[in-house]
Each structure stands twice: as C-alpha cells, then as structure tokens.
C-alpha positions in Angstrom: 90.2 155.8 -12.9 87.0 157.1 -14.5 86.3 155.7 -17.9 85.4 158.2 -20.6 81.8 157.4 -21.9 80.2 159.1 -24.8 76.7 160.1 -23.5 75.3 159.5 -27.0 75.5 155.8 -26.4 74.5 155.5 -22.8 72.5 158.4 -21.3 70.4 156.4 -18.8 69.8 153.0 -17.5 66.0 153.2 -17.9 64.7 150.5 -20.3 62.6 151.2 -23.4 61.3 147.6 -23.0 62.6 144.2 -24.0 62.4 142.1 -27.1 60.7 139.3 -25.1 57.8 141.8 -24.4 56.2 140.8 -27.8 56.1 137.9 -30.2 57.7 136.5 -32.2 60.9 136.3 -30.2 64.4 136.7 -31.9 66.4 133.6 -32.7 69.5 135.3 -31.2 70.1 138.7 -29.6 73.4 140.4 -28.8 73.7 143.8 -27.3 75.6 146.2 -25.0 72.4 146.8 -23.1 69.8 144.4 -21.8 67.4 143.6 -24.6 65.9 140.4 -23.1 64.4 140.9 -19.6 66.1 137.8 -18.1 69.6 138.5 -19.4 72.4 138.9 -16.7 75.6 139.3 -18.8 76.3 141.2 -22.0 79.9 140.5 -23.1 83.2 138.9 -22.1 86.2 141.1 -22.6 90.0 140.7 -22.7 92.3 143.4 -21.4 95.5 144.3 -23.3 97.8 144.5 -20.3 97.8 140.8 -19.3 95.1 139.1 -21.6 93.0 138.5 -18.5 89.3 138.1 -19.3 86.1 139.0 -17.4 82.3 138.9 -18.0 80.6 142.3 -18.0 76.9 142.5 -17.1 74.4 145.4 -16.6 73.8 148.3 -14.4 70.1 148.6 -14.7 69.5 147.9 -18.4 72.8 149.6 -19.6 76.2 148.0 -19.8 78.0 148.1 -16.5 80.7 150.5 -17.6 81.9 151.0 -14.0 82.8 147.3 -13.8 84.3 147.5 -17.3 86.4 150.5 -16.2 87.5 148.8 -13.0 88.7 145.7 -14.9 90.4 147.5 -17.8 91.9 150.6 -16.2 94.0 152.6 -18.7 94.4 149.6 -20.9 92.5 148.7 -24.0 89.9 145.9 -24.1 88.5 143.5 -26.8 85.3 141.5 -27.0 85.9 137.7 -26.9 82.1 136.9 -26.5 78.8 138.6 -27.3 76.4 136.6 -25.1 73.2 135.5 -26.7 70.6 137.0 -24.4 67.8 134.6 -25.6 67.2 131.1 -24.4 68.8 129.8 -27.6 72.2 130.5 -26.0 74.2 130.7 -29.2 77.0 133.2 -28.4 79.0 135.2 -30.9 82.7 134.3 -30.1 86.2 135.1 -31.2 89.1 133.2 -29.5 91.9 134.7 -31.6 93.1 137.9 -29.9 94.2 139.6 -33.1 90.7 139.2 -34.6 88.7 140.5 -31.6 86.8 143.8 -32.0 87.8 146.6 -29.6 85.5 147.9 -26.9 87.9 150.1 -24.9 90.7 152.2 -26.4 93.4 153.2 -23.8 90.8 153.6 -21.0 88.1 155.3 -23.2 84.9 153.3 -23.8 84.2 153.0 -27.5 80.4 152.8 -27.1 80.3 149.9 -29.5 82.3 146.9 -30.6 84.7 148.3 -33.2 85.7 146.0 -36.0 88.9 147.2 -37.7 87.9 146.2 -41.3 91.2 144.2 -41.6 90.9 141.0 -39.7 88.2 141.4 -36.9 85.2 139.1 -36.9 83.0 137.0 -34.8 80.8 133.9 -35.4 77.8 132.1 -33.8 77.6 128.4 -34.7 74.5 126.8 -36.1 71.8 129.5 -35.8 68.6 127.7 -36.6 66.1 129.0 -39.2 63.8 126.5 -41.1 61.4 129.3 -42.0 60.9 131.5 -45.1 61.8 134.7 -43.1 65.0 136.3 -42.1 65.3 139.7 -40.4 68.3 141.5 -38.9 67.9 144.5 -36.7 71.1 146.4 -35.9 72.2 149.4 -33.9 75.3 149.8 -35.9 77.5 152.1 -38.0 79.3 151.3 -41.2 80.9 153.9 -43.5 80.3 153.5 -47.3 82.5 151.0 -49.0 83.5 150.9 -52.7 84.8 147.3 -52.3 82.8 144.4 -51.0 82.6 144.3 -47.2 80.3 141.9 -45.3 78.4 143.0 -42.2 76.5 139.8 -41.6 76.4 136.4 -43.4 74.4 133.3 -42.6 76.7 130.7 -44.3 80.4 130.4 -45.0 79.8 131.4 -48.6 76.4 132.8 -49.7 77.1 131.8 -53.3 77.5 128.1 -52.7 74.1 126.9 -51.6 70.5 127.5 -50.9 68.8 128.8 -47.8 71.4 131.4 -47.0 71.5 135.2 -46.7 74.1 138.0 -46.7 74.1 141.7 -45.7 77.0 143.6 -47.3 78.2 146.9 -48.6 79.6 147.4 -52.1 79.8 150.3 -54.5 78.5 152.5 -51.6 75.3 150.5 -51.5 73.8 148.3 -48.7 72.4 145.0 -49.9 70.9 141.9 -48.4 70.7 138.9 -50.7 69.4 135.4 -50.4 70.4 132.2 -52.1 67.6 129.8 -53.2 67.7 128.0 -56.6 69.1 131.4 -57.8 70.4 134.4 -56.0 68.3 137.5 -55.3 69.0 140.8 -53.7 68.0 144.5 -53.5 70.4 147.4 -53.1 69.8 150.5 -51.0 71.7 153.7 -50.9 72.1 155.5 -47.6 74.5 158.2 -46.5 77.7 157.2 -44.9 77.8 157.5 -41.2 80.2 156.5 -38.4 77.5 157.3 -35.7 75.3 154.5 -34.5 71.8 154.2 -36.1 69.1 151.6 -36.3 69.3 149.7 -39.6 66.7 147.0 -40.4 66.8 144.4 -43.1 63.9 141.9 -43.5 63.5 139.3 -46.2 60.8 136.8 -47.2 62.3 134.0 -49.3 59.2 131.9 -50.2 56.8 133.8 -52.4 55.6 133.1 -56.0 54.7 136.7 -56.7 57.6 138.6 -58.2 55.8 141.9 -57.6 55.9 141.5 -53.8 58.7 143.5 -52.2 60.5 140.5 -50.7 63.0 142.7 -49.0 62.4 145.7 -46.8 65.2 148.0 -45.6 64.8 150.7 -43.0 67.0 153.3 -41.4 66.1 154.9 -38.1 62.4 153.9 -38.5 62.0 155.1 -42.1 61.5 152.7 -45.1 64.1 153.3 -47.8 63.3 152.6 -51.5 65.6 150.2 -53.3 67.8 151.4 -56.2 68.4 148.1 -57.9 67.3 144.5 -58.0 69.6 141.7 -59.1 68.8 138.1 -60.0 65.3 136.7 -59.8 62.9 136.2 -56.9 63.7 133.3 -54.7 62.0 130.0 -55.4 58.7 129.5 -53.6 58.7 127.2 -50.6 62.4 127.4 -50.0 63.3 128.1 -46.4 66.4 129.6 -44.8 68.5 126.9 -43.3 70.7 126.5 -40.2 74.1 128.1 -40.9 77.0 129.6 -39.0 76.4 133.3 -38.5 79.4 135.5 -39.3 79.7 139.1 -38.2 82.0 141.4 -40.0 83.4 139.0 -42.7 83.0 135.9 -44.8 84.0 132.8 -42.9 86.8 134.6 -41.0 88.9 134.9 -44.2 87.6 137.6 -46.5 85.6 140.9 -47.1 86.2 142.3 -43.6 83.9 145.2 -42.7 84.9 148.3 -40.6 81.5 148.0 -38.8 80.6 149.2 -35.3 78.1 147.0 -33.5 76.0 147.9 -30.4 73.0 145.6 -30.9 72.1 142.8 -33.3 68.9 140.8 -33.1 68.2 138.2 -35.7 64.7 136.8 -36.4 63.5 133.7 -38.3 59.8 134.9 -38.4 57.6 137.5 -40.0 58.2 140.6 -37.9 56.3 143.1 -40.1 53.6 143.6 -37.4 56.1 144.5 -34.7 58.9 146.2 -36.6 58.5 149.5 -34.8 58.5 147.8 -31.4 61.7 145.9 -32.2 63.4 149.1 -33.4 62.4 151.0 -30.3 64.2 148.4 -28.1 67.2 148.1 -30.4 67.6 151.8 -30.7 68.1 152.6 -27.0 
C-alpha cells in the first residue's frame, strides 16, 4: 500500500546541510531526517499487528517512508529507539510498548513522533555535559498547557540537585530552568500550535553578572522576549553535569507532555555564533 505522507514534513530529500558541517558539534542528535552526514539509521519502530521491530534509515536525507510503509502496512507503528546520529551514540529508547510514541497511525505516517501526554516518554542514559552551557534545538510542536508538562529534562528531578536543566510548559508559558545552588528560569509566551516549528532554548549557567541574559529563547529564527524571571542567577563556575535525558516526562513517572518531536539536537557548548546555521538544519 501507499503510506499517506503530509508534504509539510517531507517535501524533498535534498539536504540543507548537516550539523557536523560546523563547530561545535552537538552532544546528541535525534531526527527523522539525516542531520549528521555519516548517519545511516534514524529510528527503530514496532508495528502493532505482531510487535515485530525494524530499523528505518534514510532515502537521500529524508526518512525512508517507503521502507516504513512496506514494514507497517495498514497497521500502526511506534518508536522504540531514536538513534543518536553523533559519534556519542547515546540513543533515546523506550522498551515498554504502552509508553512508546506513535509514528504511523493505521497506515498514515504522522510526520513526527507523537507523544500522547498520558504515559509516552523516552530517555537517553548519561548524556555528558561538564560545561557551563546547555542548548536544545527542536523541530517540535506542543500545545499550550495550563498544568505542568515536561518536554525535556536533564535529570530525574530538576529540583533535587545542581547542574541540571528542564524545559517545560506551565500556565501556557514555555520555560527552561537550571539548578545550581538555587534555581533559575525565564518564562516565554508563544502561541499554541500543533504544527512543527523550530524552537531553540539556550542557557549559560556560569556567569556572575545578573544583567546578562543567561537564557535565550527563539521560535522559527526569531528571538522572543521573556515575560518573567524566577529565582536568582545561577552560581558562577557551576557546570551542567552528566544526567539521564528524559523526553516528554519527568523520570518516566510524571508531567507527561503531548509533544510532537521531529528533531532534537542537544549541545553542551556556546552555540551563539552558529545558532542560525543549526536552526537551518533542524528546520528541514
């Protein structure tokens, strides 16, 4: 059968470049397209009919939707693994069938990994940092949330230690916070959307100047002004630490987010000089 594919997501297999075309490189990179030039596989999926699993690679630089269609047929399919395309090799995984995000709905390609907001989540163990910088670049969608819902968290509980960060929605605001000696975050208001867009959150933990904008938030290449600051600036000379990276929840147990993920690249370096270049690759 022919799988239905929304052309908004995959109009061509021509690359807009790769994240390894410029420096610094991401710590980890996950995507439904090739974002690292040497990558050969994007995801591993499980089909609903018999729970069989198969790796899905690329056709050119796009996801090989023909191979996906041939494997899944008229069934649904769920992502068991988002392969890390970098040399770090730290994959996002979910072994529990009930918690795997959907990628195909009754033969129709979703165009993104769809997290149901109830119990879907993935994690990548021991993503290394050791620097004062954290940045997350996403091609994603998440509707506004009045209750707390976590898109991304580096830790099993942001509140319980230093060197951690969190990106979440609450009271219809996006926020990314860090935990040093005290917590610090800035909130940003953006319109709700279920279509994919490029959302960038960057944070510098170690700075002694409270007037410096330690966090920068961008949507589709445009800087967004913060609407609130909470806490005090992070203590100077404190670095982000190696933590488990959770996507769509806190530690697989709470604050599940109805997020749609196409691409996620996480950096542990100052990316200000190449932010537009990264966004151009992530946005394809």
